[in-house]
N, CA and C atoms of all chains as a GROMACS GRO file, in nm:
protein
  498
    1MET      N    1   6.919   4.499   8.864
    1MET     CA    2   6.975   4.522   8.727
    1MET      C    3   6.911   4.409   8.625
    2ALA      N    4   6.911   4.453   8.508
    2ALA     CA    5   6.860   4.369   8.408
    2ALA      C    6   6.963   4.343   8.297
    3VAL      N    7   6.950   4.228   8.222
    3VAL     CA    8   7.046   4.205   8.112
    3VAL      C    9   6.948   4.176   7.985
    4ALA      N   10   6.969   4.255   7.890
    4ALA     CA   11   6.897   4.250   7.762
    4ALA      C   12   6.982   4.177   7.664
    5LYS      N   13   6.932   4.079   7.601
    5LYS     CA   14   7.004   4.005   7.494
    5LYS      C   15   6.933   4.037   7.358
    6VAL      N   16   7.002   4.102   7.269
    6VAL     CA   17   6.947   4.140   7.140
    6VAL      C   18   6.996   4.058   7.029
    7TYR      N   19   6.916   4.005   6.946
    7TYR     CA   20   6.964   3.923   6.836
    7TYR      C   21   6.920   3.987   6.708
    8VAL      N   22   7.022   4.021   6.623
    8VAL     CA   23   7.001   4.094   6.505
    8VAL      C   24   7.032   3.997   6.387
    9THR      N   25   6.934   3.985   6.295
    9THR     CA   26   6.958   3.891   6.186
    9THR      C   27   6.919   3.966   6.061
   10LEU      N   28   6.968   3.912   5.957
   10LEU     CA   29   6.936   3.963   5.822
   10LEU      C   30   6.794   3.915   5.783
   11LYS      N   31   6.725   3.995   5.720
   11LYS     CA   32   6.590   3.973   5.674
   11LYS      C   33   6.589   3.855   5.572
   12ASP      N   34   6.486   3.776   5.565
   12ASP     CA   35   6.482   3.667   5.469
   12ASP      C   36   6.492   3.737   5.334
   13GLY      N   37   6.567   3.682   5.239
   13GLY     CA   38   6.578   3.738   5.101
   13GLY      C   39   6.694   3.822   5.090
   14ILE      N   40   6.764   3.864   5.203
   14ILE     CA   41   6.884   3.955   5.190
   14ILE      C   42   6.994   3.854   5.178
   15LEU      N   43   7.079   3.879   5.092
   15LEU     CA   44   7.205   3.785   5.074
   15LEU      C   45   7.296   3.795   5.198
   16ASP      N   46   7.340   3.669   5.232
   16ASP     CA   47   7.423   3.666   5.351
   16ASP      C   48   7.557   3.596   5.307
   17PRO      N   49   7.650   3.674   5.257
   17PRO     CA   50   7.778   3.611   5.193
   17PRO      C   51   7.852   3.539   5.308
   18GLN      N   52   7.864   3.593   5.434
   18GLN     CA   53   7.937   3.535   5.543
   18GLN      C   54   7.881   3.402   5.575
   19GLY      N   55   7.744   3.381   5.579
   19GLY     CA   56   7.681   3.264   5.601
   19GLY      C   57   7.708   3.152   5.482
   20GLN      N   58   7.707   3.206   5.368
   20GLN     CA   59   7.737   3.119   5.247
   20GLN      C   60   7.877   3.061   5.257
   21ILE      N   61   7.975   3.148   5.302
   21ILE     CA   62   8.114   3.105   5.308
   21ILE      C   63   8.127   2.992   5.414
   22ILE      N   64   8.051   3.020   5.533
   22ILE     CA   65   8.068   2.915   5.636
   22ILE      C   66   8.004   2.802   5.583
   23GLY      N   67   7.886   2.803   5.528
   23GLY     CA   68   7.825   2.680   5.467
   23GLY      C   69   7.913   2.609   5.379
   24LYS      N   70   7.986   2.675   5.290
   24LYS     CA   71   8.077   2.607   5.205
   24LYS      C   72   8.186   2.542   5.281
   25ALA      N   73   8.242   2.614   5.382
   25ALA     CA   74   8.346   2.560   5.461
   25ALA      C   75   8.304   2.426   5.526
   26LEU      N   76   8.189   2.433   5.583
   26LEU     CA   77   8.131   2.309   5.649
   26LEU      C   78   8.118   2.197   5.542
   27LYS      N   79   8.070   2.225   5.420
   27LYS     CA   80   8.061   2.121   5.330
   27LYS      C   81   8.187   2.056   5.293
   28THR      N   82   8.303   2.136   5.266
   28THR     CA   83   8.433   2.080   5.244
   28THR      C   84   8.480   2.003   5.358
   29GLN      N   85   8.442   2.035   5.486
   29GLN     CA   86   8.486   1.956   5.587
   29GLN      C   87   8.390   1.831   5.625
   30GLY      N   88   8.297   1.807   5.529
   30GLY     CA   89   8.219   1.681   5.541
   30GLY      C   90   8.092   1.692   5.610
   31TYR      N   91   8.052   1.814   5.647
   31TYR     CA   92   7.923   1.827   5.711
   31TYR      C   93   7.824   1.850   5.609
   32ASP      N   94   7.777   1.740   5.544
   32ASP     CA   95   7.688   1.738   5.432
   32ASP      C   96   7.542   1.772   5.473
   33ASN      N   97   7.507   1.755   5.610
   33ASN     CA   98   7.368   1.770   5.650
   33ASN      C   99   7.336   1.909   5.692
   34VAL      N  100   7.427   1.998   5.669
   34VAL     CA  101   7.399   2.141   5.706
   34VAL      C  102   7.353   2.214   5.571
   35SER      N  103   7.230   2.261   5.572
   35SER     CA  104   7.173   2.306   5.444
   35SER      C  105   7.177   2.445   5.438
   36ARG      N  106   7.183   2.519   5.542
   36ARG     CA  107   7.172   2.668   5.548
   36ARG      C  108   7.241   2.721   5.663
   37VAL      N  109   7.322   2.833   5.643
   37VAL     CA  110   7.387   2.905   5.750
   37VAL      C  111   7.352   3.050   5.743
   38ARG      N  112   7.304   3.105   5.848
   38ARG     CA  113   7.283   3.253   5.849
   38ARG      C  114   7.364   3.304   5.974
   39VAL      N  115   7.422   3.429   5.944
   39VAL     CA  116   7.510   3.493   6.050
   39VAL      C  117   7.446   3.618   6.091
   40GLY      N  118   7.434   3.636   6.218
   40GLY     CA  119   7.371   3.764   6.278
   40GLY      C  120   7.456   3.820   6.386
   41LYS      N  121   7.407   3.923   6.456
   41LYS     CA  122   7.476   3.983   6.575
   41LYS      C  123   7.406   3.952   6.694
   42PHE      N  124   7.472   3.947   6.802
   42PHE     CA  125   7.422   3.921   6.932
   42PHE      C  126   7.478   4.023   7.032
   43ILE      N  127   7.394   4.097   7.087
   43ILE     CA  128   7.444   4.210   7.168
   43ILE      C  129   7.376   4.198   7.312
   44GLU      N  130   7.462   4.215   7.405
   44GLU     CA  131   7.420   4.206   7.546
   44GLU      C  132   7.430   4.348   7.610
   45LEU      N  133   7.324   4.386   7.673
   45LEU     CA  134   7.320   4.522   7.734
   45LEU      C  135   7.292   4.496   7.889
   46ASP      N  136   7.376   4.553   7.969
   46ASP     CA  137   7.336   4.558   8.117
   46ASP      C  138   7.267   4.698   8.142
   47LEU      N  139   7.158   4.678   8.200
   47LEU     CA  140   7.069   4.807   8.213
   47LEU      C  141   7.034   4.821   8.367
   48ALA      N  142   7.029   4.944   8.416
   48ALA     CA  143   6.997   4.962   8.554
   48ALA      C  144   6.854   5.022   8.557
   49GLY      N  145   6.803   5.020   8.674
   49GLY     CA  146   6.674   5.081   8.715
   49GLY      C  147   6.557   5.052   8.621
   50GLU      N  148   6.456   5.141   8.611
   50GLU     CA  149   6.339   5.127   8.523
   50GLU      C  150   6.250   5.008   8.563
   51THR      N  151   6.125   5.020   8.521
   51THR     CA  152   6.021   4.915   8.528
   51THR      C  153   6.037   4.834   8.406
   52PRO      N  154   5.983   4.695   8.424
   52PRO     CA  155   5.999   4.619   8.311
   52PRO      C  156   5.943   4.662   8.181
   53GLU      N  157   5.825   4.739   8.185
   53GLU     CA  158   5.764   4.802   8.064
   53GLU      C  159   5.851   4.900   8.006
   54LYS      N  160   5.915   4.985   8.087
   54LYS     CA  161   6.005   5.091   8.043
   54LYS      C  162   6.129   5.032   7.975
   55LEU      N  163   6.183   4.928   8.047
   55LEU     CA  164   6.298   4.857   7.990
   55LEU      C  165   6.273   4.816   7.855
   56LYS      N  166   6.158   4.749   7.836
   56LYS     CA  167   6.110   4.678   7.710
   56LYS      C  168   6.111   4.785   7.599
   57LYS      N  169   6.052   4.902   7.626
   57LYS     CA  170   6.031   5.012   7.533
   57LYS      C  171   6.174   5.063   7.500
   58GLN      N  172   6.265   5.073   7.610
   58GLN     CA  173   6.395   5.135   7.576
   58GLN      C  174   6.483   5.049   7.487
   59VAL      N  175   6.484   4.917   7.529
   59VAL     CA  176   6.564   4.813   7.449
   59VAL      C  177   6.507   4.803   7.308
   60ASP      N  178   6.379   4.803   7.293
   60ASP     CA  179   6.315   4.808   7.150
   60ASP      C  180   6.368   4.933   7.063
   61LYS      N  181   6.371   5.042   7.129
   61LYS     CA  182   6.417   5.176   7.063
   61LYS      C  183   6.559   5.159   7.035
   62ILE      N  184   6.643   5.119   7.139
   62ILE     CA  185   6.789   5.097   7.103
   62ILE      C  186   6.814   4.999   6.996
   63SER      N  187   6.742   4.886   6.997
   63SER     CA  188   6.769   4.785   6.898
   63SER      C  189   6.728   4.842   6.754
   64HIS      N  190   6.618   4.906   6.751
   64HIS     CA  191   6.573   4.972   6.622
   64HIS      C  192   6.653   5.081   6.575
   65ASP      N  193   6.700   5.188   6.668
   65ASP     CA  194   6.764   5.289   6.616
   65ASP      C  195   6.920   5.273   6.599
   66LEU      N  196   6.981   5.189   6.691
   66LEU     CA  197   7.124   5.185   6.692
   66LEU      C  198   7.178   5.054   6.670
   67LEU      N  199   7.116   4.943   6.701
   67LEU     CA  200   7.190   4.816   6.682
   67LEU      C  201   7.151   4.741   6.552
   68SER      N  202   7.045   4.793   6.480
   68SER     CA  203   7.009   4.715   6.366
   68SER      C  204   6.984   4.816   6.250
   69ASN      N  205   6.991   4.766   6.130
   69ASN     CA  206   6.954   4.852   6.021
   69ASN      C  207   6.823   4.795   5.960
   70PRO      N  208   6.709   4.860   6.002
   70PRO     CA  209   6.573   4.820   5.978
   70PRO      C  210   6.548   4.790   5.830
   71VAL      N  211   6.620   4.836   5.742
   71VAL     CA  212   6.599   4.807   5.592
   71VAL      C  213   6.630   4.672   5.563
   72ILE      N  214   6.742   4.617   5.616
   72ILE     CA  215   6.789   4.483   5.591
   72ILE      C  216   6.787   4.387   5.706
   73GLU      N  217   6.775   4.437   5.824
   73GLU     CA  218   6.779   4.345   5.939
   73GLU      C  219   6.653   4.349   6.023
   74SER      N  220   6.625   4.241   6.081
   74SER     CA  221   6.526   4.231   6.200
   74SER      C  222   6.589   4.198   6.324
   75TYR      N  223   6.521   4.216   6.430
   75TYR     CA  224   6.580   4.193   6.562
   75TYR      C  225   6.476   4.130   6.664
   76THR      N  226   6.524   4.053   6.746
   76THR     CA  227   6.433   4.015   6.863
   76THR      C  228   6.515   4.030   6.985
   77PHE      N  229   6.450   4.050   7.105
   77PHE     CA  230   6.531   4.051   7.221
   77PHE      C  231   6.456   3.984   7.348
   78ASP      N  232   6.533   3.949   7.438
   78ASP     CA  233   6.474   3.916   7.569
   78ASP      C  234   6.540   3.982   7.686
   79ILE      N  235   6.469   4.012   7.782
   79ILE     CA  236   6.522   4.093   7.902
   79ILE      C  237   6.510   4.012   8.019
   80GLN      N  238   6.634   3.977   8.091
   80GLN     CA  239   6.626   3.908   8.214
   80GLN      C  240   6.656   3.984   8.337
   81GLU      N  241   6.572   3.995   8.439
   81GLU     CA  242   6.596   4.068   8.553
   81GLU      C  243   6.696   3.992   8.634
   82GLU      N  244   6.797   4.053   8.691
   82GLU     CA  245   6.887   3.990   8.777
   82GLU      C  246   6.901   4.061   8.914
   83ALA      N  247   6.933   3.975   9.019
   83ALA     CA  248   6.932   4.031   9.151
   83ALA      C  249   7.042   4.132   9.173
   84MET      N  250   6.389   1.810   6.022
   84MET     CA  251   6.502   1.902   6.028
   84MET      C  252   6.515   1.975   6.169
   85ALA      N  253   6.639   2.018   6.194
   85ALA     CA  254   6.662   2.090   6.318
   85ALA      C  255   6.737   2.219   6.284
   86VAL      N  256   6.711   2.320   6.379
   86VAL     CA  257   6.769   2.440   6.356
   86VAL      C  258   6.860   2.464   6.490
   87ALA      N  259   6.993   2.491   6.468
   87ALA     CA  260   7.072   2.511   6.583
   87ALA      C  261   7.113   2.661   6.577
   88LYS      N  262   7.103   2.729   6.703
   88LYS     CA  263   7.132   2.866   6.722
   88LYS      C  264   7.252   2.870   6.804
   89VAL      N  265   7.364   2.922   6.751
   89VAL     CA  266   7.493   2.936   6.808
   89VAL      C  267   7.523   3.070   6.854
   90TYR      N  268   7.555   3.093   6.976
   90TYR     CA  269   7.586   3.233   7.033
   90TYR      C  270   7.729   3.232   7.068
   91VAL      N  271   7.808   3.309   7.000
   91VAL     CA  272   7.957   3.322   7.030
   91VAL      C  273   7.986   3.460   7.099
   92THR      N  274   8.033   3.460   7.207
   92THR     CA  275   8.071   3.586   7.274
   92THR      C  276   8.215   3.578   7.319
   93LEU      N  277   8.267   3.704   7.335
   93LEU     CA  278   8.400   3.721   7.381
   93LEU      C  279   8.409   3.676   7.533
   94LYS      N  280   8.524   3.607   7.567
   94LYS     CA  281   8.538   3.566   7.708
   94LYS      C  282   8.550   3.693   7.794
   95ASP      N  283   8.503   3.673   7.926
   95ASP     CA  284   8.527   3.786   8.023
   95ASP      C  285   8.668   3.822   8.027
   96GLY      N  286   8.690   3.954   8.026
   96GLY     CA  287   8.829   4.001   8.036
   96GLY      C  288   8.898   4.030   7.899
   97ILE      N  289   8.832   3.985   7.796
   97ILE     CA  290   8.876   4.016   7.663
   97ILE      C  291   8.818   4.161   7.620
   98LEU      N  292   8.899   4.258   7.566
   98LEU     CA  293   8.857   4.384   7.539
   98LEU      C  294   8.752   4.376   7.419
   99ASP      N  295   8.653   4.451   7.433
   99ASP     CA  296   8.542   4.451   7.331
   99ASP      C  297   8.527   4.586   7.272
  100PRO      N  298   8.606   4.642   7.186
  100PRO     CA  299   8.605   4.774   7.138
  100PRO      C  300   8.470   4.810   7.072
  101GLN      N  301   8.412   4.712   7.000
  101GLN     CA  302   8.288   4.740   6.938
  101GLN      C  303   8.168   4.776   7.041
  102GLY      N  304   8.182   4.686   7.144
  102GLY     CA  305   8.084   4.698   7.251
  102GLY      C  306   8.099   4.836   7.322
  103GLN      N  307   8.221   4.868   7.345
  103GLN     CA  308   8.256   4.999   7.409
  103GLN      C  309   8.198   5.124   7.334
  104ILE      N  310   8.223   5.115   7.204
  104ILE     CA  311   8.172   5.224   7.116
  104ILE      C  312   8.021   5.233   7.125
  105ILE      N  313   7.954   5.121   7.110
  105ILE     CA  314   7.805   5.120   7.113
  105ILE      C  315   7.768   5.183   7.257
  106GLY      N  316   7.839   5.147   7.362
  106GLY     CA  317   7.810   5.193   7.496
  106GLY      C  318   7.828   5.345   7.501
  107LYS      N  319   7.935   5.402   7.425
  107LYS     CA  320   7.942   5.546   7.431
  107LYS      C  321   7.842   5.613   7.347
  108ALA      N  322   7.806   5.548   7.233
  108ALA     CA  323   7.699   5.603   7.161
  108ALA      C  324   7.570   5.621   7.235
  109LEU      N  325   7.542   5.512   7.308
  109LEU     CA  326   7.419   5.509   7.392
  109LEU      C  327   7.424   5.623   7.497
  110LYS      N  328   7.544   5.644   7.562
  110LYS     CA  329   7.549   5.741   7.669
  110LYS      C  330   7.520   5.880   7.594
  111THR      N  331   7.584   5.908   7.480
  111THR     CA  332   7.565   6.037   7.413
  111THR      C  333   7.425   6.050   7.375
  112GLN      N  334   7.352   5.948   7.356
  112GLN     CA  335   7.199   5.964   7.319
  112GLN      C  336   7.114   5.976   7.456
  113GLY      N  337   7.174   5.977   7.560
  113GLY     CA  338   7.094   5.985   7.679
  113GLY      C  339   7.059   5.862   7.758
  114TYR      N  340   7.108   5.738   7.708
  114TYR     CA  341   7.070   5.625   7.778
  114TYR      C  342   7.177   5.603   7.887
  115ASP      N  343   7.153   5.668   7.997
  115ASP     CA  344   7.253   5.675   8.106
  115ASP      C  345   7.244   5.545   8.191
  116ASN      N  346   7.142   5.464   8.180
  116ASN     CA  347   7.123   5.343   8.265
  116ASN      C  348   7.184   5.223   8.199
  117VAL      N  349   7.255   5.236   8.084
  117VAL     CA  350   7.325   5.127   8.016
  117VAL      C  351   7.463   5.116   8.065
  118SER      N  352   7.499   5.020   8.146
  118SER     CA  353   7.637   5.017   8.204
  118SER      C  354   7.734   4.940   8.137
  119ARG      N  355   7.696   4.850   8.045
  119ARG     CA  356   7.791   4.761   7.971
  119ARG      C  357   7.726   4.706   7.842
  120VAL      N  358   7.809   4.702   7.742
  120VAL     CA  359   7.748   4.650   7.615
  120VAL      C  360   7.864   4.549   7.567
  121ARG      N  361   7.818   4.426   7.530
  121ARG     CA  362   7.905   4.331   7.467
  121ARG      C  363   7.850   4.284   7.335
  122VAL      N  364   7.929   4.277   7.248
  122VAL     CA  365   7.889   4.240   7.104
  122VAL      C  366   7.937   4.091   7.085
  123GLY      N  367   7.853   4.002   7.030
  123GLY     CA  368   7.901   3.873   6.984
  123GLY      C  369   7.837   3.836   6.850
  124LYS      N  370   7.854   3.712   6.821
  124LYS     CA  371   7.800   3.662   6.686
  124LYS      C  372   7.679   3.564   6.722
  125PHE      N  373   7.596   3.562   6.621
  125PHE     CA  374   7.471   3.470   6.636
  125PHE      C  375   7.470   3.390   6.509
  126ILE      N  376   7.488   3.266   6.509
  126ILE     CA  377   7.478   3.189   6.385
  126ILE      C  378   7.368   3.082   6.382
  127GLU      N  379   7.295   3.077   6.273
  127GLU     CA  380   7.186   2.988   6.272
  127GLU      C  381   7.222   2.882   6.165
  128LEU      N  382   7.201   2.757   6.204
  128LEU     CA  383   7.233   2.646   6.112
  128LEU      C  384   7.111   2.558   6.095
  129ASP      N  385   7.074   2.527   5.970
  129ASP     CA  386   6.974   2.428   5.932
  129ASP      C  387   7.054   2.297   5.924
  130LEU      N  388   6.992   2.201   5.990
  130LEU     CA  389   7.061   2.061   5.989
  130LEU      C  390   6.954   1.958   5.959
  131ALA      N  391   6.999   1.861   5.873
  131ALA     CA  392   6.900   1.748   5.845
  131ALA      C  393   6.960   1.627   5.924
  132GLY      N  394   6.853   1.537   5.932
  132GLY     CA  395   6.889   1.393   5.975
  132GLY      C  396   6.948   1.387   6.115
  133GLU      N  397   7.010   1.276   6.142
  133GLU     CA  398   7.082   1.264   6.275
  133GLU      C  399   6.986   1.255   6.396
  134THR      N  400   7.031   1.188   6.492
  134THR     CA  401   6.962   1.186   6.629
  134THR      C  402   7.004   1.306   6.702
  135PRO      N  403   6.916   1.339   6.805
  135PRO     CA  404   6.951   1.467   6.887
  135PRO      C  405   7.084   1.451   6.941
  136GLU      N  406   7.134   1.342   6.996
  136GLU     CA  407   7.265   1.330   7.049
  136GLU      C  408   7.377   1.367   6.945
  137LYS      N  409   7.367   1.302   6.830
  137LYS     CA  410   7.460   1.316   6.725
  137LYS      C  411   7.466   1.473   6.679
  138LEU      N  412   7.344   1.522   6.675
  138LEU     CA  413   7.329   1.670   6.634
  138LEU      C  414   7.406   1.759   6.731
  139LYS      N  415   7.380   1.723   6.867
  139LYS     CA  416   7.456   1.800   6.969
  139LYS      C  417   7.597   1.803   6.948
  140LYS      N  418   7.646   1.676   6.937
  140LYS     CA  419   7.798   1.655   6.923
  140LYS      C  420   7.849   1.734   6.805
  141GLN      N  421   7.769   1.724   6.699
  141GLN     CA  422   7.801   1.793   6.572
  141GLN      C  423   7.816   1.936   6.583
  142VAL      N  424   7.710   1.990   6.644
  142VAL     CA  425   7.701   2.142   6.645
  142VAL      C  426   7.815   2.188   6.750
  143ASP      N  427   7.842   2.114   6.841
  143ASP     CA  428   7.941   2.141   6.949
  143ASP      C  429   8.081   2.154   6.868
  144LYS      N  430   8.101   2.050   6.778
  144LYS     CA  431   8.238   2.047   6.719
  144LYS      C  432   8.242   2.156   6.617
  145ILE      N  433   8.132   2.186   6.544
  145ILE     CA  434   8.131   2.296   6.446
  145ILE      C  435   8.158   2.432   6.515
  146SER      N  436   8.089   2.446   6.633
  146SER     CA  437   8.105   2.573   6.708
  146SER      C  438   8.244   2.591   6.747
  147HIS      N  439   8.306   2.488   6.804
  147HIS     CA  440   8.446   2.490   6.854
  147HIS      C  441   8.541   2.512   6.743
  148ASP      N  442   8.534   2.435   6.633
  148ASP     CA  443   8.632   2.429   6.527
  148ASP      C  444   8.623   2.546   6.438
  149LEU      N  445   8.499   2.582   6.396
  149LEU     CA  446   8.486   2.682   6.292
  149LEU      C  447   8.421   2.816   6.325
  150LEU      N  448   8.331   2.798   6.423
  150LEU     CA  449   8.254   2.925   6.449
  150LEU      C  450   8.310   3.024   6.552
  151SER      N  451   8.390   2.973   6.632
  151SER     CA  452   8.448   3.058   6.735
  151SER      C  453   8.601   3.034   6.744
  152ASN      N  454   8.667   3.132   6.811
  152ASN     CA  455   8.813   3.125   6.840
  152ASN      C  456   8.823   3.092   6.986
  153PRO      N  457   8.856   2.964   7.019
  153PRO     CA  458   8.842   2.928   7.156
  153PRO      C  459   8.937   2.995   7.248
  154VAL      N  460   9.032   3.059   7.196
  154VAL     CA  461   9.134   3.140   7.275
  154VAL      C  462   9.065   3.253   7.346
  155ILE      N  463   8.980   3.325   7.259
  155ILE     CA  464   8.920   3.444   7.320
  155ILE      C  465   8.764   3.449   7.321
  156GLU      N  466   8.711   3.345   7.267
  156GLU     CA  467   8.560   3.337   7.267
  156GLU      C  468   8.507   3.211   7.332
  157SER      N  469   8.384   3.231   7.383
  157SER     CA  470   8.311   3.109   7.426
  157SER      C  471   8.184   3.097   7.353
  158TYR      N  472   8.122   2.985   7.350
  158TYR     CA  473   8.004   2.975   7.278
  158TYR      C  474   7.895   2.887   7.363
  159THR      N  475   7.772   2.938   7.330
  159THR     CA  476   7.662   2.832   7.378
  159THR      C  477   7.569   2.808   7.257
  160PHE      N  478   7.497   2.709   7.258
  160PHE     CA  479   7.402   2.689   7.153
  160PHE      C  480   7.280   2.613   7.196
  161ASP      N  481   7.164   2.621   7.126
  161ASP     CA  482   7.053   2.524   7.147
  161ASP      C  483   6.993   2.489   7.016
  162ILE      N  484   6.940   2.364   7.022
  162ILE     CA  485   6.898   2.294   6.900
  162ILE      C  486   6.736   2.282   6.901
  163GLN      N  487   6.674   2.327   6.812
  163GLN     CA  488   6.528   2.302   6.804
  163GLN      C  489   6.495   2.206   6.690
  164GLU      N  490   6.423   2.106   6.729
  164GLU     CA  491   6.373   2.015   6.624
  164GLU      C  492   6.254   2.087   6.553
  165GLU      N  493   6.252   2.073   6.429
  165GLU     CA  494   6.129   2.141   6.344
  165GLU      C  495   6.070   2.031   6.258
  166ALA      N  496   5.940   2.048   6.252
  166ALA     CA  497   5.854   1.949   6.158
  166ALA      C  498   5.902   1.946   6.013
   0.00000   0.00000   0.00000
Protein backbone atom coordinates (compact mmCIF):
# COMPACT_ATOMS: atom_id res chain seq x y z
CA MET A 1 0.00 0.00 0.00
CA ALA A 2 1.07 3.56 -0.61
CA VAL A 3 0.17 6.87 0.99
CA ALA A 4 0.07 9.97 -1.18
CA LYS A 5 0.26 13.38 0.45
CA VAL A 6 -1.03 16.17 -1.74
CA TYR A 7 -0.41 19.83 -0.88
CA VAL A 8 -2.65 22.33 -2.62
CA THR A 9 -1.72 26.01 -2.34
CA LEU A 10 -2.98 29.21 -3.91
CA LYS A 11 -0.78 30.46 -6.73
CA ASP A 12 1.37 33.51 -6.06
CA GLY A 13 -0.59 36.67 -6.65
CA ILE A 14 -3.93 35.11 -5.73
CA LEU A 15 -5.50 36.84 -2.73
CA ASP A 16 -5.59 34.66 0.38
CA PRO A 17 -8.11 36.26 2.80
CA GLN A 18 -7.91 33.36 5.26
CA GLY A 19 -4.13 33.71 5.46
CA GLN A 20 -4.42 37.47 5.92
CA ILE A 21 -6.85 37.05 8.81
CA ILE A 22 -4.53 34.56 10.51
CA GLY A 23 -1.65 36.99 9.94
CA LYS A 24 -3.60 39.79 11.61
CA ALA A 25 -4.59 37.55 14.51
CA LEU A 26 -0.93 36.64 15.04
CA LYS A 27 0.07 40.32 15.02
CA THR A 28 -2.55 41.20 17.64
CA GLN A 29 -1.20 38.36 19.77
CA GLY A 30 2.27 39.80 19.63
CA TYR A 31 3.88 37.61 16.97
CA ASP A 32 5.45 40.54 15.16
CA ASN A 33 8.05 38.47 13.32
CA VAL A 34 5.49 36.64 11.18
CA SER A 35 5.48 38.47 7.87
CA ARG A 36 3.24 36.31 5.72
CA VAL A 37 0.71 33.53 6.14
CA ARG A 38 -0.67 31.35 3.36
CA VAL A 39 -3.34 28.71 3.86
CA GLY A 40 -3.71 25.66 1.68
CA LYS A 41 -5.14 22.16 1.69
CA PHE A 42 -3.46 18.95 2.65
CA ILE A 43 -4.98 15.71 1.36
CA GLU A 44 -3.88 12.19 2.24
CA LEU A 45 -4.81 9.30 -0.03
CA ASP A 46 -4.35 5.62 0.75
CA LEU A 47 -3.74 3.78 -2.50
CA ALA A 48 -3.48 0.08 -3.29
CA GLY A 49 -1.61 -1.81 -5.99
CA GLU A 50 0.02 -0.29 -9.07
CA THR A 51 3.66 0.38 -9.82
CA PRO A 52 5.34 3.56 -8.52
CA GLU A 53 5.18 5.13 -12.02
CA LYS A 54 1.48 4.40 -12.39
CA LEU A 55 0.78 5.69 -8.88
CA LYS A 56 2.60 8.93 -9.65
CA LYS A 57 0.59 9.41 -12.85
CA GLN A 58 -2.65 8.60 -11.05
CA VAL A 59 -2.04 10.95 -8.11
CA ASP A 60 -1.00 13.70 -10.52
CA LYS A 61 -4.25 13.28 -12.46
CA ILE A 62 -6.37 13.15 -9.28
CA SER A 63 -4.63 16.27 -7.90
CA HIS A 64 -5.13 18.16 -11.13
CA ASP A 65 -8.70 17.09 -11.90
CA LEU A 66 -10.29 16.75 -8.49
CA LEU A 67 -8.27 18.17 -5.63
CA SER A 68 -7.19 21.52 -7.01
CA ASN A 69 -8.50 24.32 -9.15
CA PRO A 70 -5.66 24.73 -11.68
CA VAL A 71 -6.73 28.30 -12.46
CA ILE A 72 -5.85 29.63 -9.01
CA GLU A 73 -4.12 26.75 -7.23
CA SER A 74 -0.97 24.74 -7.67
CA TYR A 75 -0.13 21.41 -6.06
CA THR A 76 2.76 19.22 -5.11
CA PHE A 77 2.67 15.69 -3.79
CA ASP A 78 4.83 12.90 -2.50
CA ILE A 79 4.11 9.21 -2.38
CA GLN A 80 5.37 6.90 0.32
CA GLU A 81 5.28 3.15 -0.08
CA GLU A 82 4.20 1.36 3.07
CA ALA A 83 4.57 -2.27 4.02
CA MET B 1 14.24 34.32 7.24
CA ALA B 2 12.56 31.02 7.88
CA VAL B 3 9.52 29.32 6.40
CA ALA B 4 7.41 27.12 8.64
CA LYS B 5 5.06 24.59 7.09
CA VAL B 6 2.31 23.44 9.42
CA TYR B 7 0.15 20.42 8.61
CA VAL B 8 -3.10 20.15 10.54
CA THR B 9 -5.03 16.89 10.28
CA LEU B 10 -8.07 15.46 11.98
CA LYS B 11 -7.24 12.97 14.70
CA ASP B 12 -7.88 9.28 13.98
CA GLY B 13 -11.46 8.39 14.75
CA ILE B 14 -12.80 11.86 13.98
CA LEU B 15 -15.28 11.77 11.12
CA ASP B 16 -14.00 13.48 7.97
CA PRO B 17 -17.05 14.14 5.73
CA GLN B 18 -15.02 16.14 3.21
CA GLY B 19 -12.58 13.26 2.80
CA GLN B 20 -15.44 10.77 2.44
CA ILE B 21 -17.03 12.84 -0.33
CA ILE B 22 -13.73 13.04 -2.21
CA GLY B 23 -13.34 9.27 -1.73
CA LYS B 24 -16.79 8.68 -3.24
CA ALA B 25 -16.09 11.04 -6.13
CA LEU B 26 -12.87 9.14 -6.86
CA LYS B 27 -14.73 5.80 -6.83
CA THR B 28 -17.37 7.07 -9.28
CA GLN B 29 -14.54 8.21 -11.55
CA GLY B 30 -13.07 4.74 -11.58
CA TYR B 31 -10.24 5.12 -9.05
CA ASP B 32 -11.05 1.89 -7.26
CA ASN B 33 -7.66 1.51 -5.61
CA VAL B 34 -8.08 4.57 -3.38
CA SER B 35 -9.18 3.18 -0.04
CA ARG B 36 -9.16 6.25 2.19
CA VAL B 37 -9.04 10.02 1.84
CA ARG B 38 -8.34 12.48 4.66
CA VAL B 39 -8.43 16.23 4.24
CA GLY B 40 -6.43 18.63 6.37
CA LYS B 41 -5.01 22.12 6.36
CA PHE B 42 -1.62 23.26 5.24
CA ILE B 43 -0.36 26.61 6.53
CA GLU B 44 2.83 28.38 5.49
CA LEU B 45 4.33 31.04 7.75
CA ASP B 46 7.19 33.37 6.86
CA LEU B 47 9.09 34.19 10.03
CA ALA B 48 11.92 36.62 10.71
CA GLY B 49 14.74 36.60 13.23
CA GLU B 50 14.98 34.30 16.26
CA THR B 51 17.15 31.27 16.83
CA PRO B 52 16.04 27.86 15.52
CA GLU B 53 15.03 26.76 19.05
CA LYS B 54 12.93 29.86 19.63
CA LEU B 55 11.33 29.51 16.20
CA LYS B 56 10.42 25.91 16.94
CA LYS B 57 8.81 26.88 20.25
CA GLN B 58 6.98 29.77 18.63
CA VAL B 59 5.61 27.75 15.72
CA ASP B 60 4.56 25.00 18.12
CA LYS B 61 2.64 27.52 20.23
CA ILE B 62 1.04 29.17 17.17
CA SER B 63 0.02 25.77 15.78
CA HIS B 64 -1.47 24.68 19.07
CA ASP B 65 -3.23 27.92 20.01
CA LEU B 66 -4.32 29.36 16.69
CA LEU B 67 -4.02 27.00 13.76
CA SER B 68 -5.52 23.82 15.14
CA ASN B 69 -8.29 22.69 17.41
CA PRO B 70 -6.43 20.35 19.78
CA VAL B 71 -9.63 18.53 20.70
CA ILE B 72 -10.14 17.04 17.24
CA GLU B 73 -6.99 17.93 15.31
CA SER B 74 -3.32 17.17 15.53
CA TYR B 75 -0.49 18.99 13.80
CA THR B 76 3.07 18.54 12.64
CA PHE B 77 5.39 21.17 11.24
CA ASP B 78 8.81 21.67 9.77
CA ILE B 79 10.88 24.81 9.59
CA GLN B 80 13.25 25.64 6.76
CA GLU B 81 15.82 28.38 7.09
CA GLU B 82 16.09 30.48 3.95
CA ALA B 83 18.82 32.83 2.85
